[in-house]
Structures are given as C-alpha cells and as structure tokens.
C-alpha positions as CSV (number, residue, x, y, z in Angstrom):
1,M,-9.5,14.6,3.4
2,P,-12.7,14.7,5.5
3,R,-14.3,12.6,8.1
4,T,-17.4,11.0,6.6
5,P,-20.3,13.3,7.4
6,S,-22.7,11.8,9.9
7,S,-25.5,12.8,7.5
8,A,-24.2,10.7,4.7
9,R,-26.0,7.6,3.7
10,G,-23.9,4.7,5.1
11,A,-22.5,1.6,3.6
12,T,-21.0,-1.7,4.8
13,I,-19.0,-4.5,3.3
14,L,-21.2,-7.6,2.9
15,G,-19.1,-10.0,1.0
16,W,-15.5,-10.6,-0.2
17,G,-13.8,-12.8,-2.6
18,T,-10.3,-13.6,-4.0
19,N,-8.6,-15.3,-6.9
20,L,-5.0,-16.3,-7.5
21,P,-3.5,-18.1,-10.6
22,E,-2.7,-21.8,-10.0
23,K,0.9,-21.4,-11.0
24,I,3.3,-20.6,-8.1
25,L,6.7,-19.2,-8.7
26,T,8.9,-19.7,-5.7
27,N,12.1,-17.9,-4.8
28,H,14.0,-21.1,-5.6
29,D,12.5,-21.1,-9.1
30,L,13.8,-17.5,-9.5
31,E,17.2,-18.6,-8.5
32,K,17.3,-20.5,-11.8
33,M,16.2,-17.4,-13.8
34,V,18.2,-14.5,-12.4
35,E,21.2,-14.0,-10.1
36,T,19.4,-14.1,-6.7
37,S,18.8,-16.3,-3.8
38,H,15.9,-17.3,-1.6
39,D,17.5,-15.8,1.5
40,W,18.3,-12.5,-0.3
41,I,14.7,-12.1,-1.5
42,V,13.2,-12.9,1.9
43,E,15.6,-10.6,3.8
44,R,14.8,-7.6,1.5
45,S,11.1,-8.1,0.8
46,G,9.6,-10.9,3.0
47,I,8.4,-12.7,-0.1
48,H,8.7,-16.5,-0.4
49,E,6.5,-17.1,-3.5
50,R,4.1,-15.5,-5.9
51,H,1.3,-16.6,-8.2
52,V,1.8,-15.9,-11.9
53,G,0.2,-16.7,-15.3
54,G,-3.1,-15.0,-14.6
55,S,-5.3,-12.8,-16.8
56,T,-7.0,-9.7,-15.3
57,I,-10.5,-10.2,-16.6
58,P,-10.9,-13.9,-15.6
59,M,-9.3,-13.3,-12.1
60,A,-11.7,-10.3,-11.6
61,I,-14.7,-12.4,-12.6
62,A,-13.7,-15.2,-10.2
63,A,-13.1,-12.8,-7.2
64,G,-16.3,-10.8,-8.0
65,R,-18.4,-13.9,-8.2
66,M,-17.1,-15.1,-4.8
67,A,-17.8,-11.7,-3.2
68,I,-21.4,-11.6,-4.6
69,E,-22.1,-15.2,-3.5
70,R,-20.7,-14.5,0.0
71,S,-22.7,-11.3,0.3
72,G,-26.0,-13.2,-0.2
73,I,-27.5,-10.5,-2.5
74,D,-29.0,-11.1,-5.9
75,P,-26.5,-10.1,-8.7
76,S,-29.3,-8.2,-10.4
77,S,-29.2,-5.8,-7.4
78,I,-25.6,-4.6,-8.1
79,D,-25.9,-1.0,-9.2
80,A,-22.3,-0.4,-10.3
81,L,-19.0,-2.2,-10.8
82,I,-15.6,-0.6,-10.2
83,L,-12.5,-2.4,-11.5
84,A,-9.2,-1.1,-10.2
85,T,-6.4,-2.3,-12.3
86,T,-3.2,-1.0,-13.9
87,T,-2.8,-4.1,-16.2
88,P,-6.0,-4.3,-18.3
89,D,-6.4,-7.2,-20.7
90,K,-7.8,-4.9,-23.3
91,Q,-7.5,-1.2,-24.2
92,W,-11.1,-0.8,-23.1
93,G,-14.1,-2.9,-22.1
94,N,-12.5,-4.9,-19.2
95,S,-15.0,-3.9,-16.6
96,A,-17.9,-4.5,-19.1
97,A,-16.6,-8.0,-19.8
98,V,-16.5,-8.7,-16.0
99,Q,-20.1,-7.3,-15.7
100,D,-21.4,-9.5,-18.5
101,A,-19.7,-12.7,-17.2
102,L,-21.2,-12.1,-13.8
103,G,-24.7,-11.5,-15.2
104,L,-24.9,-7.9,-14.0
105,R,-26.8,-5.1,-15.5
106,C,-25.2,-1.9,-14.2
107,G,-22.8,0.9,-14.8
108,V,-19.1,0.0,-14.9
109,F,-15.8,1.8,-15.0
110,E,-12.1,1.1,-14.6
111,L,-9.8,3.0,-12.2
112,N,-6.0,3.2,-12.5
113,S,-4.3,4.5,-9.4
114,A,-1.8,1.6,-9.4
115,C,-1.4,-0.1,-6.0
116,S,-3.7,2.5,-4.3
117,G,-6.5,1.7,-6.7
118,F,-8.6,-0.6,-4.5
119,V,-8.9,2.0,-1.7
120,Y,-9.7,4.7,-4.3
121,G,-12.4,2.4,-5.6
122,L,-13.7,1.7,-2.1
123,V,-14.0,5.4,-1.3
124,A,-15.7,6.0,-4.7
125,A,-18.2,3.2,-3.9
126,H,-19.2,4.8,-0.6
127,G,-19.6,8.1,-2.4
128,M,-21.9,6.5,-5.0
129,I,-24.0,4.9,-2.3
130,A,-24.2,8.2,-0.4
131,V,-26.0,9.7,-3.4
132,G,-28.4,6.9,-4.0
133,L,-27.0,3.6,-5.2
134,N,-27.6,0.5,-3.1
135,N,-24.9,-2.1,-4.0
136,V,-21.5,-1.6,-5.6
137,L,-19.0,-4.3,-6.5
138,V,-15.4,-3.2,-6.1
139,I,-12.6,-5.3,-7.6
140,G,-8.8,-4.9,-7.5
141,A,-7.1,-7.1,-10.1
142,D,-3.7,-7.0,-11.6
143,T,-1.4,-9.2,-13.8
144,L,2.0,-7.7,-13.0
145,S,3.8,-10.8,-14.3
146,R,3.0,-9.5,-17.8
147,I,4.9,-6.3,-17.3
148,T,7.8,-7.7,-15.2
149,D,11.3,-7.9,-16.6
150,W,12.2,-11.4,-15.6
151,T,15.9,-10.7,-16.2
152,D,16.0,-7.9,-13.7
153,R,16.8,-9.2,-10.2
154,N,15.6,-6.1,-8.5
155,T,12.1,-6.2,-9.8
156,A,11.5,-9.8,-10.9
157,V,11.4,-11.0,-7.3
158,L,8.7,-8.6,-6.2
159,F,5.6,-9.0,-8.4
160,G,2.7,-11.4,-8.9
161,D,-0.9,-11.7,-10.1
162,G,-4.1,-11.8,-8.2
163,A,-7.6,-10.3,-7.6
164,G,-9.7,-9.4,-4.7
165,A,-13.2,-8.0,-4.5
166,V,-15.9,-6.7,-2.0
167,V,-19.6,-5.9,-2.2
168,V,-20.4,-2.6,-0.6
169,S,-24.0,-2.1,0.3
170,S,-26.1,0.6,1.7
171,C,-27.2,0.4,5.4
172,D,-29.1,2.2,8.0
173,G,-27.0,4.5,10.1
174,P,-23.5,5.9,9.5
175,G,-22.0,2.8,7.9
176,E,-18.4,1.6,8.2
177,L,-16.3,4.3,6.5
178,V,-15.3,6.7,9.3
179,A,-12.7,8.8,7.5
180,W,-10.5,8.5,4.4
181,D,-7.7,10.2,2.4
182,I,-6.6,10.0,-1.2
183,D,-3.5,11.8,-2.4
184,A,-0.9,11.9,-5.2
185,D,2.6,13.4,-5.9
186,G,3.2,13.5,-9.6
187,S,6.7,14.8,-9.1
188,A,7.6,11.3,-7.9
189,G,6.3,9.5,-11.0
190,S,9.8,8.8,-12.3
191,I,10.8,6.5,-9.5
192,L,8.2,3.8,-10.3
193,W,6.6,3.5,-13.7
194,A,6.0,1.4,-16.8
195,E,5.6,2.7,-20.4
196,V,2.7,1.4,-22.4
197,G,4.0,-1.9,-23.8
198,G,7.1,-1.8,-21.5
199,T,8.1,-3.3,-18.2
200,I,8.1,-2.0,-14.6
201,Q,11.0,0.4,-13.9
202,M,11.8,1.2,-10.3
203,E,14.3,3.1,-8.2
204,G,14.2,0.9,-5.2
205,K,15.8,3.0,-2.5
206,E,13.8,6.1,-3.4
207,V,10.5,4.1,-3.6
208,F,11.2,2.7,-0.2
209,R,11.8,6.1,1.3
210,R,8.9,7.8,-0.3
211,A,6.5,4.9,0.2
212,V,7.0,4.9,4.0
213,R,6.5,8.6,4.1
214,V,3.3,8.8,2.0
215,M,1.7,5.8,3.7
216,V,2.3,7.3,7.1
217,D,1.1,10.7,6.0
218,S,-2.1,9.4,4.5
219,A,-2.8,7.2,7.5
220,E,-2.2,10.0,10.0
221,K,-4.5,12.4,8.1
222,T,-7.2,9.8,8.1
223,M,-6.8,9.0,11.8
224,A,-6.7,12.7,12.7
225,Q,-10.0,13.2,10.9
226,A,-11.5,10.3,12.8
227,G,-10.0,11.5,16.1
228,V,-8.1,8.3,16.8
229,T,-4.5,7.2,17.2
230,G,-2.6,4.1,16.2
231,S,-3.4,2.6,19.6
232,D,-7.1,2.6,18.7
233,V,-6.6,0.7,15.5
234,S,-7.4,-3.0,15.8
235,L,-5.9,-4.1,12.4
236,V,-4.0,-2.5,9.6
237,I,-4.5,-3.8,6.0
238,P,-1.4,-2.4,4.2
239,H,-0.4,-2.5,0.6
240,Q,1.6,-5.7,0.2
241,A,4.8,-4.4,-1.4
242,N,7.6,-5.1,1.0
243,V,7.6,-6.2,4.6
244,R,10.3,-3.7,5.5
245,I,8.1,-0.9,4.2
246,I,5.2,-2.2,6.3
247,Q,7.4,-2.5,9.4
248,A,8.8,1.0,9.0
249,A,5.3,2.6,8.5
250,C,3.9,0.7,11.5
251,D,6.8,1.9,13.6
252,R,6.1,5.5,12.8
253,L,2.4,5.1,13.3
254,G,2.9,3.4,16.7
255,I,1.1,0.2,15.6
256,P,2.8,-3.2,16.3
257,I,3.3,-5.2,13.1
258,E,1.4,-8.0,14.8
259,R,-1.7,-5.9,14.2
260,T,-1.3,-6.1,10.4
261,S,-2.6,-8.5,7.8
262,I,0.3,-9.7,5.7
263,V,0.0,-12.1,2.7
264,L,2.9,-10.9,0.6
265,D,5.0,-13.9,1.6
266,R,2.6,-16.0,-0.4
267,T,1.5,-13.5,-3.1
268,G,4.2,-10.9,-3.7
269,N,3.1,-7.5,-4.8
270,T,-0.2,-7.8,-6.6
271,S,-0.8,-4.0,-7.0
272,A,-4.5,-3.2,-6.7
273,A,-5.3,-6.7,-5.6
274,S,-3.0,-6.6,-2.6
275,I,-5.2,-4.8,-0.1
276,P,-8.4,-6.8,-0.8
277,L,-6.4,-10.1,-0.7
278,A,-5.0,-9.1,2.8
279,L,-8.4,-8.0,3.9
280,A,-10.1,-11.3,2.8
281,D,-7.3,-13.3,4.6
282,A,-7.9,-11.4,7.8
283,L,-11.7,-11.9,7.6
284,D,-11.3,-15.6,6.7
285,K,-9.1,-16.1,9.8
286,N,-11.5,-14.2,12.1
287,R,-9.0,-11.5,12.8
288,I,-11.7,-8.8,12.5
289,A,-14.6,-8.5,14.9
290,E,-17.7,-6.3,15.0
291,G,-16.7,-2.8,16.1
292,D,-13.0,-3.1,15.3
293,L,-11.3,-0.1,13.7
294,V,-9.6,-1.4,10.5
295,L,-7.1,0.9,8.7
296,L,-6.6,0.2,4.9
297,V,-3.5,2.1,3.6
298,G,-1.3,1.9,0.6
299,F,0.8,3.7,-2.0
300,G,1.3,3.2,-5.7
301,G,3.2,4.3,-8.8
302,G,2.4,7.8,-9.9
303,M,3.0,8.3,-6.9
304,T,-0.4,7.8,-5.4
305,A,-1.5,7.1,-1.8
306,A,-4.8,6.3,-0.1
307,S,-6.2,5.2,3.2
308,A,-9.6,4.4,4.7
309,L,-10.6,3.8,8.3
310,L,-13.5,1.4,8.8
311,R,-15.5,0.8,11.9
312,W,-16.4,-2.8,11.1
313,G,-20.0,-3.9,11.1
314,P,-21.5,-7.3,11.8
315,I,-19.6,-10.2,10.2
316,S,-21.8,-12.0,7.7
C-alpha cells in the first residue's frame, strides 16, 4: 500500500475516548466456569481479567462522546461517523443510533474487518478528509462476550467487551498518516470464524502462526513505504489478542516489547476496540510525544490485516 501522497489534504487525531463495561470477569472467576487456571491463562495469553456484559451501541456512544468532548470541536461539525464492529446490536442501524444519541447530523456506516476494523476505519477517515470532509469520528466497539462459548476453555479465556474512539480532523500540511497498509487472506478464513447466531471458533495454533506473519508483513510494508525501520518507531499499538503474538511480532520487527502499549491484561481481546483502547491508554499515560512515530498494527478473522504509521502531531 502507498505512502500518503504529500499533496493529500492532511488530518490529525484531536480527541480520543474509551468505554468498558462495569462487570469484570477475572481468571479466578473463569476457574469456576471451565477447566482452567489463572496461571495457565496468563502464561498462554497474558490476560488477567476482561470486562463483559456490554452492548455495542451504548459503549460506542460513550466512547464517541468522550472523544468529541476531548477534541474540543462542536458535535455539529462532525461530517461522518465510522463504526467498526463485528458484533452489532442490530441487523442494521447501529451507526445511525450512535449518531442520533450523540446529536450528530452526518453520514454514517459500519465496517466489519474484525479485529483490524479500527485501522481500516482510520485509513478510510483520512481518505474522506483528503477529498473534502473536515471531521470524522471513528469508533471501534465489540461485544465478544455475546458470541463466546463460555464452556470452551480455549476461547472463553480470551475475549471481552469494550469500545474506543478518535476524532480525526483536517489540518494544514501533510497530517499524521505517513503510510498505511490493508490486506486480507480469505483462504485463512476457516481458522477463526463465527457463524451468524453462533460462537467464536478458533484453531489456536494456526491463528498464532498466521497472526504473527500477517502482522509483521503488514507492518514491514508500511514502514518500507515510509522509509523507516523498527528502530525509528517510538511506540507500537498492536491488536490486543495475545501477549505472545505481540512479543513474537515485535521480535521479528526489531522493536523491543517495552515500546508497545499493552492493555490486554485488563481487557482481554476486544476485537475492533483493542487498538483504540491501547492508543488511548498510551496517550493518557503521556507515552506519546509530538513528532513520535506511532505504528498501529493488527490482524483479524477473515483473515484481515492492517497497519498505519502516524507521525504524531501536537498533543491536545
């Protein structure tokens, strides 16, 4: 995929927001539900607890409202809303419901690229701004607890609910998006899937192997387009699926895991919400400074992959 053309109208992230359900399900709680243990879960995934019991539309509304408030812009100036989710509350109208609750009057659409969805949406927002829009609200929200088989020890320990959002706004100059990549391999769809009305099915070992490969491939393509290497990247915001996947990908990219933002120990895998949750955590902890190169990279069922390299602008 291309480096962002210098002639393109630039955009920057002005505000961010998150939402997690109040109910926390710990590994010790799961010990009472399936044959597992806290130590087994932590060793294989890095997860200690996850938030469950959420609903996609309310979580998206809460995260979106926080992002708009933090951005300081008038909600009436939002030109488009992108909702990335693989677990909609309704067959259609989810993004429109979020729009209405936030008092927006703009175009909306839903995007389903599983766990890669937020980065897909972020790239799409930059494209929409490049051709004329001024402000786009991008939300990643998923309620994976609804499609998790809580009797399956291999998947029940991994997933949770959550939402994260950003406001992307036009700016003078080239903007933050330096380069990006989106990709998919439909031949791998059978290793991680869920039928309509069914639960998540996963071939764990094959997902691990392919996930590392597609994350590294996407990140390398993006960095190559930008003319940088792993040593130039200040912080990686990876999809929060499994700490061992993150570690393996970072090793291959030559980036110390200390230069990643990880929240999965507290959230589990929240699909399209995972990258914005980890991004917001890094921003709230002042781990990103003006001028830093920030690499967002993830993979998802399908199998999809996406990455985006941002040269961070002023922190609002």
